[in-house]
C-alpha positions in Angstrom: 10.8 -2.7 13.8 12.4 0.0 11.7 12.2 0.4 7.7 14.6 2.8 6.4 15.5 4.3 3.3 18.6 6.6 2.9 19.4 8.8 -0.2 17.4 6.7 -2.5 18.0 7.5 -6.4 16.5 5.7 -9.2 17.3 6.9 -12.7 15.7 5.6 -16.1 16.5 6.8 -19.4 18.6 9.6 -18.1 16.0 10.9 -15.9 16.0 10.8 -12.0 12.6 9.1 -11.0 13.7 9.2 -7.2 16.5 11.9 -6.5 18.0 11.4 -2.8 14.7 10.2 -1.0 15.2 9.3 2.6 12.4 8.4 5.0 12.3 6.1 8.0 9.2 4.2 9.1 8.2 2.8 12.4 6.5 -0.6 13.6 3.0 0.4 13.0 1.0 3.2 11.6 -0.6 4.2 8.1 1.6 6.2 5.7 0.0 7.7 2.7 2.5 8.5 -0.1 0.9 11.3 -2.6 2.1 13.1 -5.4 1.2 14.0 -8.9 1.6 11.4 -11.9 5.4 10.9 -12.6 6.2 11.9 -8.8 8.0 8.6 -8.3 5.3 7.0 -5.9 5.4 3.5 -7.5 8.9 3.5 -7.8 9.5 4.3 -4.1 7.2 1.7 -3.0 8.9 -0.9 -5.2 12.1 0.0 -3.5 10.8 -0.2 -0.1 9.3 -3.6 -0.8 12.9 -5.0 -2.0 11.4 -5.4 -5.6 13.8 -2.7 -7.0 17.2 -2.2 -6.6 18.2 1.5 -6.4 21.0 3.1 -8.3 22.4 4.8 -5.3 21.2 4.6 -1.5 19.9 1.7 0.4 16.8 0.5 2.3 17.3 -1.5 5.6 14.9 -3.5 7.8 15.9 -3.5 11.3 19.2 -2.2 10.1 19.9 -5.0 7.9 19.8 -4.4 3.9 16.9 -5.6 2.2 19.2 -7.4 -0.4 20.9 -9.4 2.6 17.5 -11.0 3.9 16.4 -14.2 2.3 13.7 -13.7 -0.1 11.2 -16.2 1.7 12.1 -14.6 5.3 11.1 -11.2 3.7 8.1 -12.3 2.3 6.8 -13.7 5.8 7.1 -10.2 7.1 6.3 -8.0 4.0 3.4 -8.1 1.6 3.3 -6.0 -1.4 0.1 -5.2 -3.7 1.0 -3.6 -7.0 -0.8 -1.1 -8.7 -3.2 -2.8 -11.2 -2.7 -6.2 -9.8 -3.9 -8.9 -12.2 -4.5 -12.6 -12.4 -4.7 -14.5 -15.9 -5.5 -18.0 -14.4 -9.4 -18.8 -14.1 -8.9 -19.8 -10.3 -11.6 -19.1 -7.7 -11.3 -16.1 -5.5 -10.9 -17.8 -2.4 -7.8 -19.6 -3.7 -6.5 -16.4 -4.7 -6.9 -15.1 -1.5 -5.4 -18.0 0.0 -2.1 -17.5 -1.9 -1.5 -14.5 0.4 -0.7 -17.3 3.2 2.1 -18.8 0.7 5.2 -17.8 2.6 3.9 -19.4 5.9 2.5 -22.6 4.5 4.1 -25.9 4.9 5.8 -27.3 1.8 3.3 -30.2 1.6 -0.3 -30.9 2.5 -3.6 -29.2 2.4 -4.4 -25.5 4.1 -4.6 -26.1 7.9 -8.1 -25.4 9.2 -6.9 -22.3 11.0 -5.7 -20.9 7.5 -9.0 -21.8 6.1 -11.1 -19.7 8.5 -8.6 -16.8 8.0 -9.1 -16.9 4.2 -13.0 -17.1 4.8 -13.1 -14.3 7.4 -11.0 -12.1 5.0 -13.1 -13.0 1.8 -16.3 -12.1 4.1 -14.6 -8.7 5.4 -13.8 -7.5 1.9 -17.3 -8.2 0.5 -16.3 -11.2 -1.6 -18.5 -13.9 -0.2 -21.1 -14.0 -3.1 -17.8 -14.3 -5.3 -16.2 -16.8 -3.3 -16.0 -19.7 -5.8 -16.2 -17.3 -8.9 -13.2 -17.6 -11.3 -11.2 -14.4 -10.8 -11.0 -13.8 -14.4 -14.6 -12.9 -14.5 -14.7 -10.2 -11.9 -15.1 -6.7 -12.7 -12.0 -4.4 -11.9 -13.4 -3.4 -8.4 -14.1 -7.0 -7.3 -10.6 -7.8 -8.6 -9.1 -5.0 -6.5 -10.9 -6.0 -3.5 -9.7 -9.5 -3.8 -6.2 -8.7 -4.2 -6.5 -6.4 -1.2 -7.8 -9.6 0.7 -4.7 -11.5 -0.4 -2.6 -9.0 0.8 -4.0 -8.7 4.2 -4.8 -12.4 4.9 -1.4 -13.3 6.3 -1.5 -10.3 8.5 1.9 -9.0 7.3 4.3 -7.0 9.5 4.5 -4.5 6.5 2.1 -4.0 4.0 3.0 -1.8 1.0 0.3 -1.1 -1.5 0.3 0.9 -4.5 -3.3 2.7 -5.3 -5.2 -0.1 -3.5 -8.5 2.0 -3.6 -7.9 2.6 -7.6 -11.1 1.5 -9.5 -13.1 1.2 -6.2 -16.4 2.6 -5.9 -16.7 5.1 -2.9 -18.0 2.6 -0.5 -15.6 0.1 -1.1 -12.8 2.8 -1.3 -13.5 3.9 2.1 -13.9 0.1 3.3 -10.7 -0.8 2.0 -9.0 2.4 3.9 -10.9 1.5 7.1 -9.5 -2.1 7.0 -5.9 -0.8 6.2 -6.4 1.6 9.0 -7.2 -1.1 11.3 -4.5 -3.4 10.1 -2.0 -0.3 10.8 -2.9 -0.5 14.5 -0.3 -3.0 14.9 1.8 -3.2 11.5 3.2 -0.8 9.2 1.3 0.1 6.3 2.4 2.4 3.4 0.0 3.2 0.6 0.3 5.3 -2.6 -3.3 7.2 -2.9 -4.4 9.9 -5.0 -7.7 10.8 -3.0 -6.3 13.5 -0.7 -9.4 13.4 1.3 -8.9 9.4 2.2 -5.4 10.2 2.9 -6.4 13.0 5.3 -9.2 11.2 6.9 -7.2 7.6 7.4 -3.5 8.3 7.2 -1.4 9.0 10.4 1.5 10.3 8.3 1.7 11.7 4.6 5.0 11.6 2.5 4.5 13.8 -0.3 6.6 13.3 -3.5 7.4 15.7 -6.4 9.8 15.4 -9.2 11.2 12.4 -7.5 12.0 14.3 -4.2 10.6 14.7 -1.1 8.2 17.6 -0.8 6.7 17.3 2.6 6.7 14.4 5.4 4.6 14.6 8.5 1.7 14.3 10.4 -1.3 14.2 7.9 -2.8 17.3 9.4 0.6 19.2 9.1 1.3 18.0 5.4 -2.2 18.3 4.1 -2.5 22.1 4.2 -3.6 24.3 1.3 0.0 25.8 0.9 1.6 22.1 0.4 -1.1 20.7 -1.8 -0.4 24.0 -3.8 3.3 23.3 -4.1 3.0 19.5 -4.8 0.0 19.6 -7.1 -0.6 23.1 -8.6 -3.8 23.4 -7.5 -5.9 25.3 -4.9 -7.9 23.8 -2.2 -9.8 24.4 0.7 -9.5 21.8 3.5 -12.5 21.5 6.0 -12.3 19.5 9.1 -15.0 18.7 11.7 -16.2 15.8 14.0 -17.5 13.7 10.8 -14.2 14.0 9.0 -12.2 15.9 6.4 -13.4 17.5 3.3 -11.2 18.8 0.5 -12.7 21.3 -1.9 -10.8 22.2 -5.3 -11.1 26.0 -6.2 
C-alpha cells in the first residue's frame, strides 16, 4: 500500500496554505506532521484523507487518485480524526465508538457479536469503561478526545489520519494515546499532526515538518528532530536529550 501526495497546493484568500508539497507514505509506520500554527498541517491531513481537493497536484492510493475511489470503499480503508472532533447528540460513549465500524457494517440488523466485543475492548483500552453508557455530550474535553480516538481505532483502519489527537489530554492519556497509535502503526499507516515535539521524538518513526505551507524537513524522527531543524521550523532554541528512558526536549 502506498499513499502519495504529488506537488500539492491549496490556496485560500489569495494565500498559499500549501505550496508544492510532495510526500509518499508506505503501508505502515507512525508519521508525525509538525510545524508552527498556520504551517498547513491540518490542510495537508485533510487533503491526504481525501476530504479536501487541492487546487493543484494529486493524492493517490496505490496509484489510483483518491477522487476516483468510491467513498464507501475509501472509508473502509481510511479513518480520519479531525482536530477538535465533537458530537452534538446525547448518545452513549459506546455507541459513538461503534460508529467507527459503520463502513464495514451490514445495511440491516444489529451489531454482530464480534463487533460488539471490539467496541467493548476499545472502550476499555482508551480508559472509558466508567463512561460506557454516559451521554457523550456530558464528557470533559479530554474524555471526548479519547472517545473519538477510540472510534477512529475500533475499525482497525489500514490508514489512520489524526489531526492533533492528543490536544486537551492530560500527560498520562496523551502518552497512552501515542502508545496506542504506535501499536496500531506496526501494521498500518498512521499520520498524526502533533505539537508536542517530545512525543513526536519518542513515538514517531518519521517526522514531516512544514513551515509556510512547504516541506521544511522529512525523514527519520532522530534525523529531523535536531536543534538546527527545530530552530529553522519554529524559531526556538532547544536542547534534545536522548537516553535509554526516552527523549527529552528542553527549550532554551
